[in-house]
N, C-alpha and C positions, 0 to 999 in steps of 0.2 A: 126331567132333570134335580136338581138336591135333593134330596131329602137322611135330615137324621128322623128318628122312631124309637125313642124309651118306653121301655116295656119292663113291667112288677114290679111296677111299686104294688101299696097296699100297706095295709095297721098290720102290724105286727107286735111283739113282747119287748118289756123291755129286756138284753142280755137272745131277744133271738138270733135269726138271718136276712135275707135278701141276696137276692143276687140284680139284677141288672141290664137288660140286657141293650145296645145299639145301635137298631137294624141301622147300615149306610143301602142311599143308592145315587146313579145324577155322578160319580165320579173315585178314581182312582185309590183305592181307600189304604192300598199300603204307601200313598205316596207321602197319608194325611199323621203329623204328632192329634192323636188324641185324648182328651181331657171330659173324668167328669164334674162338673162342680154344680153347688146348691143356695139353696135360696131362702132361707126362712123366713117365715111373718115377721118382719116389720127390718129383715135384718137386708145387707147386699149384699149379693151374687157374691161366693168364694172359689179358691179352687178342692176340687177334695183329693185328686187324683193324674196325676196320668202322662202316657204313655205312650215310646217313640215308636220311632215308624223304621226304625230298621235294624237297630241294633238291640231295639225291646228294653228299656232302662225305663224305670217309671217311679216316680216324684212321689212322695207322698204329706201332706197339711198331717202338721201335727197332730191335730187330735182325732185321727182317722187313722193312725200308723201302728199297727198291729193288729189292726182292726179292721180294715178294708185292703184287698184285693184287684189293681186289674190288670185287664188282662186283655190283647183283641186275637180275631178268629181270619186272617188279615178270609185265606178261604171264599168267607164264611160272609168275607164286608164287616164285621160286626166285633164289638167290645164290651167290656164286660164290667161290669163291681159286684165284688164277694162282697157285703155287710156281711160283718158275724159279733157278736152282740152289740149289739142296736143301746143305745141309747137313748129318750125321750129328748134332748138339746139335738138329735138326728134329724129330726124330724125339718123334715124340708121338701121344696121341689127340689126336681137334683134334674140336671140337666146333661145332655153332651156337650162337645162342640168339636167342633174337625179343623184345624191348622194345618196348611200346606207347610211341610217340611222347609222351605226353601223361599218359598211364595207367605211370605204370614199374613199380608191381603188376604189370599182365598183363605177363610177361615167359611165357617157354617155352626150354625147353632139349632137345634132338639129341641121338643114343645114343654121336656118334662117330663118328667111323674113324678106322683106323689108319695110321698112316706113319711105314717105318723108311726113314732113309735109310746104308744099307751097301755099301759094294761087300763 
């Protein structure tokens, strides 16, 4: 069955770094746009970054641009989110999402991984 499993979350001090992973199975990973979303306490879920399936075009929200880097390894069926210069406002549950490049109704979500930025 389809699975997206996030890992790599945890507690980090402001200014620190974390790298999240999203391991996919059960579908053709290379055909899907991969995205990271986050949802802070009491806030709506927001798009953080996305990477296309073919030419690996990337998109970032203004709040993370220059600090976060999204990447993917199609051979490993895994997407990554490298987060640097973390701020307390980055604290959230981070989710990965897969959307088929041509059939956008085909989408899958992971269960999320918690990131806490605090001293």
